[in-house]
C-alpha positions as CSV (number, residue, x, y, z in Angstrom):
1,X,-83.9,17.6,28.7
2,X,-81.2,15.1,28.2
3,X,-80.7,13.0,31.2
4,X,-77.2,12.6,32.6
5,X,-77.8,8.8,31.5
6,X,-78.2,9.7,27.7
7,X,-75.2,11.7,28.0
8,X,-72.8,9.2,29.5
9,X,-74.2,6.6,26.4
10,X,-73.3,9.2,23.8
11,X,-70.0,10.0,25.2
12,X,-69.2,6.2,25.1
13,X,-70.4,6.0,21.5
14,X,-68.1,9.0,20.6
15,X,-65.4,7.5,22.4
16,X,-66.0,4.3,20.7
17,X,-65.8,5.8,17.1
18,X,-62.8,7.8,17.8
19,X,-61.2,4.7,19.0
20,X,-62.3,2.5,16.1
21,X,-61.1,5.3,13.7
22,X,-57.7,5.4,15.3
23,X,-57.7,1.8,14.7
24,X,-58.4,2.2,11.2
25,X,-55.7,4.9,10.7
26,X,-53.3,2.7,12.7
27,X,-53.9,-0.3,10.9
28,X,-53.6,1.5,7.5
29,X,-50.4,3.0,8.3
30,X,-49.1,-0.5,9.7
31,X,-50.3,-2.1,6.3
32,X,-48.8,0.2,4.1
33,X,-45.5,0.0,5.6
34,X,-45.7,-3.8,5.7
35,X,-46.5,-3.8,2.0
36,X,-44.1,-1.1,1.0
37,X,-41.3,-3.6,3.1
38,X,-42.8,-6.5,0.8
39,X,-42.7,-4.6,-2.6
40,X,-38.9,-4.2,-1.6
41,X,-38.4,-7.8,-0.8
42,X,-39.8,-9.0,-4.2
43,X,-37.8,-6.1,-6.0
44,X,-34.7,-7.0,-4.3
45,X,-35.6,-10.7,-5.7
46,X,-36.2,-9.5,-8.9
47,X,-33.4,-7.3,-9.3
48,X,-30.5,-9.9,-8.2
49,X,-32.7,-12.7,-10.5
50,X,-32.4,-10.3,-13.8
51,X,-29.1,-8.2,-12.9
52,X,-26.9,-10.4,-10.7
53,X,-24.6,-8.7,-8.0
54,X,-24.2,-5.5,-9.7
55,X,-23.7,-3.8,-6.4
56,X,-25.9,-1.5,-4.5
57,X,-24.5,1.4,-6.1
58,X,-26.4,0.7,-9.4
59,X,-29.5,0.1,-7.6
60,X,-29.1,3.6,-6.0
61,X,-28.3,5.2,-9.7
62,X,-31.3,3.3,-11.0
63,X,-33.7,4.8,-8.4
64,X,-32.3,8.5,-8.6
65,X,-31.8,8.8,-12.5
66,X,-34.2,9.8,-15.4
67,X,-35.9,6.4,-16.4
68,X,-37.5,7.9,-19.3
69,X,-37.5,5.6,-22.3
70,X,-37.1,2.1,-20.4
71,X,-37.7,-0.8,-22.0
72,X,-41.4,-1.9,-21.8
73,X,-40.2,-5.7,-21.4
74,X,-38.5,-4.8,-18.4
75,X,-41.6,-3.0,-16.8
76,X,-43.8,-5.7,-17.5
77,X,-41.2,-8.1,-15.8
78,X,-41.1,-5.9,-13.0
79,X,-44.9,-5.6,-12.6
80,X,-45.3,-9.5,-13.0
81,X,-42.0,-10.6,-10.7
82,X,-42.7,-8.0,-8.0
83,X,-46.0,-5.5,-8.0
84,X,-48.2,-8.6,-8.4
85,X,-46.9,-10.7,-6.0
86,X,-46.5,-8.1,-3.6
87,X,-50.3,-7.0,-4.1
88,X,-51.1,-10.6,-3.5
89,X,-49.0,-11.6,-0.6
90,X,-49.7,-8.2,1.0
91,X,-53.3,-8.5,0.8
92,X,-53.6,-11.6,2.1
93,X,-51.2,-10.6,5.3
94,X,-53.5,-7.5,5.8
95,X,-56.6,-9.4,5.7
96,X,-55.3,-12.1,8.1
97,X,-53.9,-9.8,10.5
98,X,-56.2,-7.0,10.8
99,X,-59.6,-7.8,8.7
100,X,-60.4,-11.4,9.5
101,X,-62.8,-12.5,12.4
102,X,-63.3,-16.0,13.5
103,X,-63.9,-16.6,17.1
104,X,-62.5,-20.1,16.7
105,X,-59.1,-18.9,15.9
106,X,-57.2,-17.8,18.8
107,X,-54.7,-15.7,16.6
108,X,-57.7,-13.6,15.5
109,X,-59.0,-12.8,18.9
110,X,-55.6,-11.0,20.0
111,X,-55.5,-7.5,20.9
112,X,-55.2,-4.8,18.3
113,X,-51.6,-3.7,19.7
114,X,-50.5,-7.3,19.4
115,X,-51.3,-7.3,15.9
116,X,-49.8,-3.9,15.3
117,X,-46.6,-5.4,16.6
118,X,-47.0,-8.5,14.0
119,X,-47.1,-6.2,11.2
120,X,-44.2,-4.4,12.6
121,X,-41.9,-7.1,13.0
122,X,-42.8,-8.5,9.4
123,X,-42.2,-5.3,8.1
124,X,-38.8,-5.2,9.7
125,X,-38.2,-8.9,8.5
126,X,-39.0,-8.0,4.9
127,X,-36.8,-4.9,5.0
128,X,-33.7,-7.1,6.3
129,X,-34.5,-9.7,4.0
130,X,-34.6,-7.1,0.8
131,X,-31.4,-5.3,2.2
132,X,-29.5,-8.4,2.5
133,X,-30.0,-9.6,-0.9
134,X,-28.8,-6.5,-2.6
135,X,-26.1,-6.2,0.3
136,X,-27.3,-2.9,1.4
137,X,-26.0,-3.4,4.7
138,X,-22.3,-4.3,3.4
139,X,-22.6,-1.3,1.1
140,X,-23.5,1.3,4.0
141,X,-20.6,-0.3,6.2
142,X,-18.4,0.5,3.2
143,X,-19.4,4.0,2.4
144,X,-19.1,4.7,6.2
145,X,-15.3,4.1,5.5
146,X,-13.3,6.7,4.1
147,X,-10.8,6.6,1.4
148,X,-8.2,8.9,0.0
149,X,-7.5,7.2,-3.0
150,X,-8.6,10.4,-5.1
151,X,-6.1,12.6,-2.9
152,X,-3.2,10.1,-3.6
153,X,-3.8,9.3,-7.1
154,X,-6.2,11.1,-9.2
155,X,-4.4,13.1,-12.1
156,X,-6.4,16.0,-13.5
157,X,-6.6,15.6,-17.2
158,X,-5.6,18.9,-18.9
159,X,-3.4,20.3,-21.9
160,X,-0.7,21.0,-19.9
161,X,-0.1,17.1,-19.6
162,X,-1.5,15.9,-22.7
163,X,0.2,16.8,-26.2
164,X,-1.7,16.0,-29.3
165,X,0.2,14.9,-32.4
166,X,0.7,17.6,-35.2
167,X,-2.1,15.6,-37.3
168,X,-4.9,15.0,-35.2
169,X,-6.5,12.0,-35.4
170,X,-10.3,11.1,-35.6
171,X,-12.2,9.0,-33.1
172,X,-14.8,6.3,-33.5
173,X,-15.6,5.1,-30.1
174,X,-18.1,2.0,-30.2
175,X,-19.8,1.1,-26.7
176,X,-21.0,-2.4,-27.4
177,X,-24.0,-3.4,-25.0
178,X,-23.0,-6.2,-22.5
179,X,-20.3,-7.5,-24.8
180,X,-17.9,-9.8,-22.8
181,X,-14.9,-12.4,-23.9
182,X,-17.1,-14.6,-22.0
183,X,-18.8,-15.5,-25.5
184,X,-15.8,-17.0,-27.0
185,X,-15.0,-20.5,-26.7
186,X,-13.0,-21.9,-24.0
187,X,-9.9,-23.1,-26.1
188,X,-9.9,-19.3,-27.0
189,X,-10.2,-17.8,-23.7
190,X,-14.0,-17.6,-23.2
191,X,-16.6,-20.0,-21.3
192,X,-18.5,-21.1,-24.0
193,X,-18.3,-24.5,-25.7
194,X,-18.4,-22.6,-29.2
195,X,-17.5,-19.3,-29.9
196,X,-20.6,-16.8,-30.6
197,X,-18.8,-13.8,-31.7
198,X,-16.0,-15.0,-34.3
199,X,-15.8,-11.4,-35.7
200,X,-15.2,-9.5,-32.8
201,X,-12.6,-12.3,-31.9
202,X,-10.9,-12.3,-35.1
203,X,-10.8,-7.8,-34.7
204,X,-9.4,-8.5,-31.5
205,X,-6.6,-10.8,-32.6
206,X,-5.8,-8.8,-36.0
207,X,-5.6,-5.5,-34.1
208,X,-4.9,-4.5,-30.3
209,X,-6.3,-6.2,-27.5
210,X,-5.6,-5.8,-24.2
211,X,-5.7,-9.3,-22.1
212,X,-5.9,-10.5,-18.5
213,X,-4.5,-13.8,-20.0
214,X,-2.5,-14.8,-22.9
215,X,-5.2,-15.1,-25.3
216,X,-8.1,-12.5,-25.9
217,X,-9.4,-11.1,-22.9
218,X,-10.7,-8.1,-21.6
219,X,-10.8,-5.4,-18.4
220,X,-12.7,-5.5,-15.0
221,X,-15.8,-3.3,-14.1
222,X,-15.2,-2.1,-10.6
223,X,-17.6,-0.3,-8.3
224,X,-19.4,2.5,-10.1
225,X,-18.5,1.2,-13.4
226,X,-20.8,-1.9,-13.9
227,X,-23.7,-0.5,-15.6
228,X,-24.2,1.4,-18.9
229,X,-23.9,5.2,-18.1
230,X,-21.5,4.5,-15.2
231,X,-19.4,2.3,-18.0
232,X,-19.6,5.5,-20.3
233,X,-18.6,7.7,-17.7
234,X,-15.5,5.5,-16.2
235,X,-14.2,5.1,-19.8
236,X,-14.4,8.7,-20.6
237,X,-13.1,10.2,-17.6
238,X,-11.2,7.9,-15.6
239,X,-13.5,7.9,-12.4
240,X,-16.3,5.8,-11.4
241,X,-19.9,7.2,-10.9
242,X,-20.9,7.0,-7.5
243,X,-24.9,6.6,-7.7
244,X,-25.2,7.2,-3.8
245,X,-23.7,10.8,-4.4
246,X,-27.2,11.3,-5.8
247,X,-28.6,11.6,-2.7
248,X,-27.0,15.3,-2.7
249,X,-29.3,16.4,-5.3
250,X,-32.8,17.6,-4.8
251,X,-33.9,16.1,-8.2
252,X,-33.0,13.1,-10.2
253,X,-29.3,12.4,-10.7
254,X,-27.5,14.3,-13.4
255,X,-30.4,16.2,-14.3
256,X,-29.1,19.7,-14.0
257,X,-25.5,18.8,-13.6
258,X,-23.8,15.7,-14.4
259,X,-20.1,15.5,-12.9
260,X,-19.8,19.1,-13.6
261,X,-16.2,19.0,-11.9
262,X,-15.1,16.0,-14.2
263,X,-12.5,16.7,-17.2
264,X,-13.6,14.3,-19.7
265,X,-12.7,12.9,-23.0
266,X,-15.0,15.1,-24.7
267,X,-14.1,18.0,-22.6
268,X,-10.4,17.4,-23.7
269,X,-11.5,16.6,-27.3
270,X,-13.3,20.1,-27.8
271,X,-10.4,21.9,-26.2
272,X,-8.6,20.5,-29.0
273,X,-11.1,21.6,-31.8
274,X,-12.7,18.3,-32.5
275,X,-16.5,18.2,-33.8
276,X,-18.4,15.6,-31.9
277,X,-21.3,13.6,-31.6
278,X,-23.1,10.8,-29.5
279,X,-25.7,8.2,-31.5
280,X,-27.6,6.0,-29.1
281,X,-30.7,4.0,-30.3
282,X,-33.0,4.7,-27.3
283,X,-33.7,8.0,-25.8
284,X,-31.0,9.7,-24.9
285,X,-32.4,11.2,-22.0
286,X,-32.5,7.8,-20.1
287,X,-30.2,7.8,-17.3
288,X,-29.4,11.5,-18.3
289,X,-26.8,10.5,-21.1
290,X,-27.5,13.4,-22.9
291,X,-26.6,15.5,-20.0
292,X,-23.3,13.9,-19.5
293,X,-22.2,14.3,-23.0
294,X,-23.8,17.7,-23.9
295,X,-22.5,19.2,-20.7
296,X,-19.0,18.1,-21.6
297,X,-19.0,19.4,-24.7
298,X,-20.4,17.1,-27.1
299,X,-21.8,19.2,-29.9
300,X,-24.7,16.8,-31.1
301,X,-26.5,14.0,-29.4
302,X,-28.7,11.8,-31.9
303,X,-31.1,9.2,-30.3
304,X,-34.5,7.7,-31.4
305,X,-36.3,11.2,-31.2
306,X,-33.8,12.6,-33.8
307,X,-34.0,9.6,-36.1
308,X,-37.7,10.0,-36.3
309,X,-37.1,13.8,-37.1
310,X,-34.6,12.8,-39.8
311,X,-36.9,10.1,-41.0
312,X,-34.5,7.2,-40.6
313,X,-37.7,5.5,-38.9
314,X,-41.5,6.2,-38.7
315,X,-43.0,9.0,-36.1
316,X,-44.3,6.0,-34.2
317,X,-41.6,3.6,-34.5
318,X,-40.5,1.7,-31.1
319,X,-38.9,-1.5,-30.5
320,X,-37.1,-3.2,-27.7
321,X,-35.3,0.3,-26.4
322,X,-36.3,2.5,-29.2
323,X,-34.7,1.2,-32.4
324,X,-32.5,-1.8,-33.1
325,X,-28.7,-1.9,-33.8
326,X,-29.4,-2.0,-37.7
327,X,-30.8,1.7,-37.7
328,X,-28.0,2.7,-35.1
329,X,-25.3,1.5,-37.6
330,X,-27.3,2.9,-40.6
331,X,-27.9,6.3,-38.4
332,X,-24.1,6.3,-37.9
333,X,-22.9,5.8,-41.4
334,X,-25.0,9.0,-42.1
335,X,-23.9,11.2,-39.3
336,X,-20.3,10.0,-39.6
337,X,-20.2,10.8,-43.4
338,X,-21.7,14.3,-42.7
339,X,-19.3,15.1,-39.8
340,X,-16.4,13.8,-41.7
341,X,-16.8,16.6,-44.4
342,X,-15.7,19.5,-41.8
343,X,-12.4,20.6,-41.6
344,X,-12.1,19.8,-38.0
345,X,-11.0,16.4,-36.6
346,X,-13.9,14.5,-35.3
347,X,-15.1,12.0,-32.6
348,X,-18.1,10.1,-32.8
349,X,-19.4,7.8,-29.9
350,X,-21.7,4.9,-30.6
351,X,-23.9,3.0,-28.0
352,X,-25.4,-0.3,-29.3
353,X,-28.4,-1.8,-27.5
354,X,-29.8,-5.4,-29.0
355,X,-27.5,-7.4,-26.4
356,X,-29.3,-5.8,-23.6
357,X,-30.7,-8.3,-20.9
358,X,-33.3,-10.0,-20.7
359,X,-32.3,-12.3,-23.8
360,X,-31.6,-9.6,-26.2
361,X,-33.4,-8.5,-29.1
362,X,-33.9,-10.7,-32.3
363,X,-34.0,-8.4,-35.0
364,X,-34.7,-9.2,-38.9
365,X,-30.7,-10.0,-39.5
366,X,-30.7,-12.5,-36.5
367,X,-30.0,-16.2,-37.6
368,X,-31.4,-19.2,-35.6
369,X,-27.9,-20.9,-35.1
370,X,-27.5,-21.5,-31.4
371,X,-29.5,-23.1,-28.8
372,X,-30.6,-19.8,-26.8
373,X,-32.0,-16.6,-28.2
374,X,-29.4,-14.4,-26.0
375,X,-26.6,-16.0,-28.1
376,X,-28.4,-15.5,-31.5
377,X,-28.6,-11.9,-30.6
378,X,-24.8,-11.7,-29.4
379,X,-23.8,-13.4,-32.6
380,X,-25.8,-11.1,-34.8
381,X,-24.3,-8.2,-32.5
382,X,-21.1,-9.5,-33.5
383,X,-21.7,-9.7,-37.2
384,X,-23.3,-6.3,-37.5
385,X,-20.2,-4.8,-35.9
386,X,-17.7,-6.5,-38.6
387,X,-20.0,-5.0,-41.2
388,X,-19.8,-1.5,-39.7
389,X,-16.0,-1.9,-39.5
390,X,-15.8,-2.7,-43.2
391,X,-18.0,-0.1,-44.4
392,X,-15.3,2.1,-42.2
393,X,-12.5,0.8,-43.8
394,X,-13.8,1.9,-47.4
395,X,-13.9,5.6,-45.9
396,X,-11.6,8.1,-46.8
397,X,-11.0,9.3,-43.3
398,X,-10.2,5.5,-42.3
399,X,-6.6,5.7,-42.1
400,X,-6.5,8.8,-40.1
401,X,-9.3,7.5,-37.4
402,X,-8.6,5.6,-34.3
403,X,-11.3,3.0,-33.6
404,X,-12.1,1.9,-30.0
405,X,-14.3,-0.9,-29.4
406,X,-15.6,-1.6,-25.8
407,X,-18.1,-3.4,-24.0
408,X,-19.9,-0.9,-21.6
409,X,-20.1,-3.6,-18.8
410,X,-20.5,-6.9,-18.0
411,X,-24.0,-8.3,-19.1
412,X,-26.8,-8.3,-16.5
413,X,-28.3,-11.3,-18.2
414,X,-27.7,-13.1,-14.7
415,X,-30.2,-16.2,-15.8
416,X,-28.3,-16.6,-18.9
417,X,-24.8,-16.7,-17.3
418,X,-26.3,-19.2,-14.4
419,X,-27.1,-21.6,-17.0
420,X,-24.1,-21.2,-19.5
421,X,-21.1,-20.0,-17.4
422,X,-19.1,-21.8,-14.9
423,X,-19.2,-20.0,-11.3
424,X,-15.6,-19.9,-11.2
425,X,-15.1,-18.1,-14.7
426,X,-13.6,-14.8,-14.5
427,X,-15.6,-12.5,-16.7
428,X,-14.2,-9.7,-18.4
429,X,-15.6,-7.0,-20.7
430,X,-14.3,-6.7,-24.5
431,X,-11.8,-4.2,-25.9
432,X,-10.3,-3.6,-29.2
433,X,-8.0,-0.8,-30.6
434,X,-8.2,-0.6,-34.6
435,X,-5.7,2.1,-36.2
436,X,-3.6,2.8,-32.8
437,X,-0.4,5.2,-33.2
438,X,0.6,3.7,-30.0
439,X,2.3,0.2,-29.6
440,X,3.3,-2.1,-26.6
441,X,4.7,-5.4,-25.8
442,X,2.6,-5.4,-22.4
443,X,-0.9,-6.4,-23.7
444,X,-1.0,-9.5,-22.2
445,X,-1.8,-10.7,-18.5
446,X,-2.7,-7.2,-17.2
447,X,-4.9,-6.6,-14.5
448,X,-7.0,-3.6,-15.7
449,X,-10.3,-1.7,-15.4
450,X,-12.6,0.4,-17.5
451,X,-11.1,3.5,-15.8
452,X,-8.0,2.6,-17.9
453,X,-9.7,3.1,-21.2
454,X,-9.4,6.9,-20.7
455,X,-5.8,7.9,-21.1
456,X,-5.5,4.7,-23.2
457,X,-7.8,5.7,-26.0
458,X,-6.0,9.1,-26.0
459,X,-2.4,7.2,-26.4
460,X,-3.8,5.1,-29.4
461,X,-4.9,8.6,-30.8
462,X,-1.2,9.4,-30.7
463,X,-1.4,11.8,-27.8
464,X,1.5,12.1,-25.1
465,X,0.5,11.8,-21.4
466,X,3.0,13.2,-19.1
467,X,3.1,10.4,-16.3
468,X,0.7,8.1,-18.4
469,X,-2.4,8.7,-15.8
470,X,-5.4,10.2,-16.1
471,X,-8.5,10.3,-13.5
472,X,-7.4,7.1,-11.8
473,X,-6.9,5.4,-15.2
474,X,-3.2,4.4,-16.5
475,X,-2.3,4.4,-20.1
476,X,-1.9,0.6,-20.9
477,X,0.4,1.3,-24.0
478,X,3.0,2.5,-21.3
479,X,4.9,0.2,-19.1
480,X,3.3,1.7,-15.6
481,X,1.3,-0.6,-13.7
482,X,-2.3,0.3,-13.6
483,X,-3.6,1.1,-9.9
484,X,-5.2,-2.3,-9.9
485,X,-2.2,-4.0,-10.5
486,X,0.0,-1.6,-7.9
487,X,-2.5,-1.8,-4.9
488,X,-4.1,-5.3,-5.9
489,X,-7.6,-5.3,-7.2
490,X,-9.6,-6.2,-4.4
491,X,-8.0,-3.1,-2.5
492,X,-8.4,-0.8,-5.6
493,X,-12.1,-2.0,-5.9
494,X,-13.1,-1.4,-2.3
495,X,-11.6,2.2,-2.1
496,X,-13.8,3.1,-5.1
497,X,-16.8,2.2,-3.0
498,X,-15.6,3.9,0.4
499,X,-17.0,7.4,1.0
500,X,-14.9,10.1,-0.6
501,X,-15.5,14.0,0.1
502,X,-12.9,14.8,-2.5
503,X,-15.1,13.0,-4.9
504,X,-18.5,15.2,-4.0
505,X,-16.7,18.3,-3.9
506,X,-14.7,17.9,-7.3
507,X,-16.8,16.0,-9.3
508,X,-20.4,16.3,-8.0
509,X,-20.2,20.0,-7.2
510,X,-17.2,21.1,-9.2
511,X,-15.3,22.8,-6.5
C-alpha cells in the first residue's frame, strides 16, 4: 500500500518535471526568437553593406518573389556574413543566458523569468537595430500616408491616345545591368578619374541622350524602380513596382499574376501586331520576370534554360547568374535574325547581367586594364554592347529599327561606390536612343525618372501620344514637364512610396 508520504514525494517529482519541461519549452522559444531577431540584424547589415540604401520596398519584394536561379556567390556571401555570425553569436547568448551554471557568477544565479526578460529585451533590441538599418520604421510611416498621385496624374495607355506611324518601326530595348553615367570621367560628367565606358559615352554623344546636366547624363530611380525587375516594370509601364503590395498575395509575388491591371509597352505593341521576345542570361523565372512579360503579351521568353535546349551552351552550363553577356549577345543575334524574317514588326528586349554586384563577372573577353575588377567588367560590358550595336547596323532591318539602351537601375555594388564615388555625387542611370524618329531641343538639364522612359520609347518609334503622358511617365521629346519637374522630385518620390488603394485595385487586382 502506497503511503501518503510516498504520494506526496511522487507529486512533488511530477510537478518538478512539469516545471522543468515548461522551462525547456519557454527557454527554447525565447532562444529562437532572439536568434531570429539576431539573424534579421545581421541580414540587414549584409543587405546595406552589399546593396546600399535601395529602400525597404526592394527588401519586401526580394522576400516575396521567386528567388530560383539566384547567384550562388550571393548565397555564399549571405551565409558567411549573416547566417554564420548569427549562429555563433546566438549560440553564445543562449549558452550564457539559459545553459551556463556557475555558482560564483551572480548573473547566472538569477531566476528563470529574469533570464526570459533579458532574452526578450535583447530580441527587441535586435529587431529595432535591424529595422533602423533598412529604415523599416520610416517606410511604415510613409505607407501609412495616402497618396492620390494615381487618381490625379495616371494616364491609361490605350490605342485611343497612341497613334502608330503608317510604317511601324521595330524596337530593340537593351537593359544594361547597373549601368550608370557615374562610370564616365569627371570631365565628361561622371564621377571617376578615367572614363571606363568610352563606347557607351560615344553612343550617347552621337545619338540622343536625355541628361540631368549639360553633358552626358541620365535618369533618377525613385521608390519602386530601384532593382532589376522594378526597373523593367517602370520603364515598360510607367508605374513603379510596389513590393509591399505583394503581401496581398497568398503566394510569392507575381507567380499567378504580375500587375494584371497594368497596360504595358508589350501590351500596346501586341495590340498593334508586333512579334515580341525577351532574352535574359539567367533563369527568367527569377523574380517572376517570365510571368510579367508573358502575361503582358510577349510571345517568347528566352533564358539559360532555353539556351541549353537550343545548344547555345551545354546542358550543365552555369556561371555567375547563368550565362554571361557574351552568350546573351550571341543568343540575341540568333533570335533577332529569326524574328526579323517574319512579316510583322518586331520588338526584342534584352537584359545583360555581367555587371551585377558584387564586383561583376570577369568573362574571357575582359581585359585587366583598371585597378578594380568591377571597373574591368563594366569596361568589358561597354565594349561588348558597342560590338552588338555594330552588328545591328549591318542588318537589313537596322534603318527601320529604334534602339533604346538603358540602365535598369543604379548599381547595388555599395562597397565599390563607397571606395570610388564622392558622397555628394548625383548618380544617374544611363540612357541612349538610336534611330529615333522624334527629335527635341529639350535634352539637357532635365529632372526625369525611369517612369518617363515608357512614353519616350513609343515617341522615339514615331508614335504620337495625345497629352504626351502614359502611366506616370512623360514623353521627354515633348515640351511638357515631367511629374518630377512639375511636383519637385522629393514630393514625387515620396508619393510613389505612400499607400494607394488605386494602385492595389487597378494594377495588383486588375479592377
